[in-house]
C-alpha positions in Angstrom: -93.0 36.9 19.2 -91.3 39.5 16.9 -92.3 39.7 13.2 -88.9 38.6 11.8 -88.7 35.3 13.7 -92.4 34.6 12.7 -91.6 35.4 9.1 -88.5 33.2 9.0 -90.5 30.4 10.7 -93.2 30.7 8.1 -90.8 30.7 5.2 -89.1 27.6 6.7 -92.4 25.8 7.0 -93.3 26.7 3.5 -90.0 25.4 2.1 -90.4 22.2 4.1 -93.9 21.6 2.8 -92.7 22.0 -0.8 -89.7 19.8 -0.6 -89.4 17.1 -3.3 -91.0 13.8 -2.5 -88.6 10.9 -2.8 -89.1 8.7 -5.9 -90.6 5.4 -4.7 -88.8 3.6 -7.5 -87.2 4.0 -10.9 -89.1 1.0 -12.2 -90.4 1.7 -15.8 -89.2 5.3 -15.7 -87.3 6.6 -18.7 -83.9 7.8 -17.9 -81.7 9.6 -20.4 -77.9 9.6 -19.6 -75.3 11.6 -21.5 -71.8 10.1 -21.7 -73.5 6.8 -21.0 -71.2 4.5 -23.0 -68.4 4.3 -20.4 -67.0 5.5 -17.1 -69.4 7.0 -14.6 -72.1 7.2 -17.2 -72.1 3.4 -17.7 -72.0 2.9 -13.9 -75.0 5.1 -13.6 -76.8 3.2 -16.3 -76.2 -0.1 -14.6 -77.5 1.3 -11.3 -80.6 2.7 -13.0 -81.1 -0.6 -14.8 -80.8 -2.5 -11.6 -83.7 -0.4 -10.2 -85.8 -1.2 -13.3 -85.5 2.0 -15.3 -85.7 2.1 -19.1 -82.6 3.7 -20.5 -81.6 6.1 -23.2 -77.9 6.4 -23.6 -76.1 8.9 -25.7 -72.4 9.4 -26.5 -70.4 10.2 -29.6 -69.0 6.7 -30.3 -71.6 4.3 -31.7 -69.4 1.2 -31.1 -68.9 2.1 -27.5 -72.6 2.5 -27.1 -73.2 -0.9 -28.6 -70.7 -2.4 -26.1 -72.4 -0.6 -23.2 -75.8 -2.0 -24.3 -74.5 -5.5 -24.0 -73.7 -5.0 -20.3 -77.2 -3.8 -19.6 -79.5 -6.8 -19.3 -83.1 -7.1 -18.1 -84.3 -3.7 -19.3 -85.0 -1.8 -22.5 -82.1 0.3 -23.8 -82.1 2.8 -26.6 -78.7 4.1 -27.8 -78.4 7.4 -29.7 -75.0 8.4 -31.1 -74.7 12.2 -30.9 -72.3 15.0 -30.5 -74.0 17.3 -28.0 -71.7 20.2 -28.8 -73.5 20.6 -32.2 -76.6 22.7 -32.5 -79.8 20.7 -32.4 -78.3 17.4 -31.2 -79.8 17.6 -27.8 -83.3 18.1 -29.2 -82.7 15.2 -31.6 -81.7 12.9 -28.7 -84.8 13.9 -26.7 -87.1 13.3 -29.7 -85.5 9.9 -30.2 -86.3 9.0 -26.6 -89.9 10.2 -27.0 -90.3 8.3 -30.2 -89.2 5.0 -28.5 -90.8 5.4 -25.1 -93.4 8.1 -25.3 -92.1 9.9 -22.2 -89.1 11.2 -20.3 -88.8 11.0 -16.6 -85.1 11.7 -15.7 -82.2 13.5 -17.4 -78.7 12.8 -16.2 -76.2 15.4 -17.6 -73.0 13.4 -17.2 -70.9 13.8 -20.4 -67.6 15.6 -19.9 -64.0 16.0 -20.7 -60.9 16.9 -18.6 -57.7 18.6 -19.6 -54.7 18.3 -17.3 -51.8 20.8 -17.4 -50.6 24.2 -16.2 -52.4 27.5 -17.1 -49.3 28.3 -19.2 -50.1 25.5 -21.7 -53.9 25.9 -21.9 -55.3 28.1 -24.8 -58.6 29.6 -25.6 -59.6 26.5 -27.6 -59.1 24.3 -24.5 -61.5 26.5 -22.6 -64.0 26.6 -25.4 -63.9 22.8 -25.7 -64.4 22.3 -22.0 -67.3 24.7 -21.8 -68.9 23.2 -24.9 -69.1 19.7 -23.4 -69.0 20.2 -19.6 -71.4 23.2 -19.6 -73.3 24.1 -22.8 -74.2 20.5 -23.7 -76.0 20.1 -20.4 -77.7 23.5 -20.8 -79.0 22.8 -24.3 -80.2 19.3 -23.2 -82.0 20.8 -20.2 -83.9 23.2 -22.4 -84.8 20.4 -24.8 -86.0 18.1 -22.1 -87.8 20.7 -19.9 -91.3 20.6 -21.5 -91.3 16.8 -21.4 -90.0 16.6 -17.8 -92.7 19.1 -16.8 -95.4 16.6 -18.0 -93.9 13.8 -15.9 -92.8 16.0 -12.9 -89.4 14.6 -13.7 -85.9 15.0 -12.4 -82.5 16.2 -13.6 -79.2 15.1 -12.1 -76.3 17.3 -13.1 -72.9 15.7 -12.5 -70.4 18.4 -11.8 -67.3 17.7 -9.6 -65.6 18.6 -6.4 -63.7 20.8 -8.9 -66.9 22.9 -9.1 -66.1 23.9 -5.4 -62.3 23.7 -5.1 -59.9 25.3 -7.6 -57.6 22.3 -8.2 -54.3 23.4 -9.8 -53.6 22.1 -13.4 -57.3 21.6 -14.1 -58.2 25.2 -14.9 -60.4 24.6 -17.9 -62.1 21.7 -16.3 -62.7 23.6 -13.0 -64.0 26.7 -14.9 -66.5 24.7 -16.8 -67.7 22.8 -13.7 -68.1 26.0 -11.7 -70.3 27.2 -14.5 -72.4 24.0 -14.5 -72.8 24.0 -10.8 -74.1 27.5 -10.9 -76.6 26.7 -13.7 -77.7 23.6 -11.8 -78.4 25.4 -8.6 -80.4 28.2 -10.4 -82.3 25.6 -12.4 -83.4 23.9 -9.2 -84.9 27.1 -7.9 -86.6 28.0 -11.2 -87.8 24.6 -12.5 -89.4 23.7 -9.2 -92.4 25.8 -10.4 -92.7 23.3 -13.3 -92.6 20.4 -10.9 -89.1 19.4 -12.0 -86.5 18.6 -9.3 -82.9 19.4 -10.1 -80.1 17.7 -8.1 -76.5 18.9 -8.3 -73.8 16.3 -7.7 -70.2 17.1 -6.8 -68.3 13.8 -6.8 -64.6 13.4 -6.0 -62.2 11.1 -7.7 -63.7 7.9 -8.9 -62.2 4.7 -10.2 -63.9 4.6 -13.6 -60.8 4.1 -15.8 -61.5 7.4 -17.5 -58.1 8.9 -16.8 -56.8 7.3 -20.0 -59.1 9.7 -21.9 -57.8 12.9 -20.1 -56.1 15.4 -22.4 -52.6 16.2 -21.0 -50.7 19.4 -21.7 -47.1 20.4 -21.1 -44.9 17.6 -19.5 -47.6 15.1 -20.6 -46.2 11.9 -19.0 -45.6 13.6 -15.6 -49.0 15.3 -15.7 -50.7 12.0 -16.5 -48.7 10.2 -13.8 -50.0 12.4 -10.9 -53.5 12.4 -12.3 -53.8 8.7 -13.0 -52.3 7.7 -9.7 -54.6 10.0 -7.7 -57.6 8.9 -9.8 -57.1 5.3 -8.8 -55.8 5.5 -5.2 -58.0 3.5 -2.9 -58.1 6.1 -0.1 -58.5 9.1 -2.4 -60.9 7.7 -4.9 -64.3 5.9 -4.8 -65.3 2.7 -6.4 -67.5 3.5 -9.4 -70.3 1.2 -8.3 -70.5 2.9 -4.9 -70.4 6.4 -6.5 -73.2 5.5 -8.9 -75.3 4.1 -6.0 -74.9 7.3 -3.9 -75.6 9.5 -6.9 -78.8 7.7 -7.9 -79.9 7.7 -4.2 -79.5 11.5 -4.1 -81.5 11.7 -7.4 -84.4 9.6 -5.9 -84.4 11.7 -2.7 -84.4 14.9 -4.6 -81.4 16.4 -2.6 -80.4 19.9 -3.5 -76.7 19.0 -3.7 -74.6 16.1 -2.8 -70.9 15.7 -2.4 -69.7 12.1 -3.0 -66.6 10.6 -1.4 -64.8 11.2 1.9 -61.9 13.3 0.6 -64.3 15.4 -1.5 -66.4 16.1 1.6 -63.3 17.1 3.5 -62.3 19.5 0.7 -65.8 21.0 0.5 -65.8 21.6 4.3 -62.3 23.1 4.1 -63.4 25.4 1.3 -66.3 26.6 3.4 -64.8 26.8 6.9 -61.1 27.5 6.2 -60.7 29.0 2.7 -57.3 30.6 3.5 -55.9 27.3 4.8 -57.2 25.5 1.8 -55.7 28.1 -0.5 -52.3 27.6 1.1 -52.6 23.8 0.7 -53.5 24.2 -3.0 -50.4 26.5 -3.5 -48.2 23.8 -2.0 -49.8 21.2 -4.2 -49.2 23.4 -7.3 -45.5 23.7 -6.4 -45.2 19.9 -6.4 -46.8 19.5 -9.9 -44.9 19.6 -13.2 -43.7 23.1 -14.2 -44.4 24.7 -17.6 -41.9 23.7 -20.3 -40.5 25.5 -23.4 -41.6 22.6 -25.6 -45.0 21.6 -24.4 -46.6 18.4 -25.6 -50.3 17.7 -26.1 -51.5 14.1 -25.8 -54.4 12.0 -24.7 -53.8 10.2 -21.4 -53.5 6.7 -23.0 -50.5 8.1 -25.1 -48.8 9.3 -21.9 -48.7 5.9 -20.2 -45.5 4.9 -18.4 -44.6 1.5 -16.8 -45.6 2.9 -13.4 -49.1 3.8 -14.6 -49.6 0.9 -16.9 -48.7 -1.7 -14.2 -51.3 -0.4 -11.6 -53.7 -3.3 -11.1 -56.4 -1.1 -9.6 -56.3 1.2 -12.7 -56.3 -1.9 -15.0 -59.3 -3.3 -13.4 -61.3 -0.1 -13.6 -60.4 0.3 -17.3 -61.4 -3.2 -18.1 -64.8 -2.8 -16.4 -65.8 0.7 -17.2 -63.9 1.6 -20.4 -64.5 -1.0 -23.1 -61.9 0.5 -25.4 -59.1 0.1 -22.9 -56.1 -1.6 -24.4 
C-alpha cells in the first residue's frame, strides 16, 4: 500500500479514537444558558431541566428571568440578570454560577438579536450592536468559562443560524454576526479539544418561538415585519420550539461537530454546498420580492409593526404566549 493512503487511514483512525464520548445524562450537571428567559433559550432550559440538569439562566431583563424560573420545576435554577455586551459581565455570570453550584459543565451561547431590513437602511451602529450580542458576548463568555469547563471536561453549544451558512437578504447584520460566530465556534472545537472541552455548532432554521415580535425592523417596517413574522411561524418552513430544543440538546449530548436543525434549513445548507450558483439566483429572486428601500425609512421593534394579518395568526399567538412571557 502506498504511503499516502496509509497516512490518511492512520489519521482517520486517530480522529475516530478521539471523538467525543456521548454524555450519558445531563442529570445534576450545571448548564449555563444565555438569553434563557424566553424564546429558544427558554425552550432549551426546559429540555435541560427535563433531563435533570441544574440551570443558570442569564438575560438582561430580571422580570423575564423571574417568569422563566416559574416554568422550570423539579430542578435548581439560578437567574443572573446581565448585559453581556458590557466588559466583565460574562465573568460575573460565570462566578455567580460557581458560587451557587461549585462547578460548570455546559455553556450554551444562545443570546442574540435580529435586524430586518435592506442594506440601504442599516448603519454602522446596527452592525456593531449585532456583533456585540451575537458574536462578542459568546466569545467573552467562552473565555470566562474555559478554565472551569476544562476541569469538568465540559461542553459548549453555540447557537448560530442557517443564516451563518446562507446569506439571506434583508438580514445583513444578523447574517454577518452569525457567520462570525460559526467560524469562531468551529475553530474553538479544534483548539479546545486539547482541554477536553467539546464544542458543538448549531445552525437552526426558522423556529416558532414567538421571538419575531422582538426583531428590529428597518425601512418599510410593517412590510418587513410581515414577511419575517409570517415565515417565522409557517408550519412547513418553521420548526416547533420544543422539537428544535430536543434536537439541539441531543446534538450537545452526542458531541456532534455541527448540526443543522429543520428540513428547510437542511435543504438550504445542501443547496449552498452543492449548487451555490442556483442558490444565489434564488436569493436574488427572493430579494426582488422583498420591500424596497424608501426615502423616509422607519425604525421599529417588531411588536410596533404588527398589522391585523400578523396579529391574527393563531400559530404566532400560541408561540408568543408560550415562549415570550411579555407578549401582549
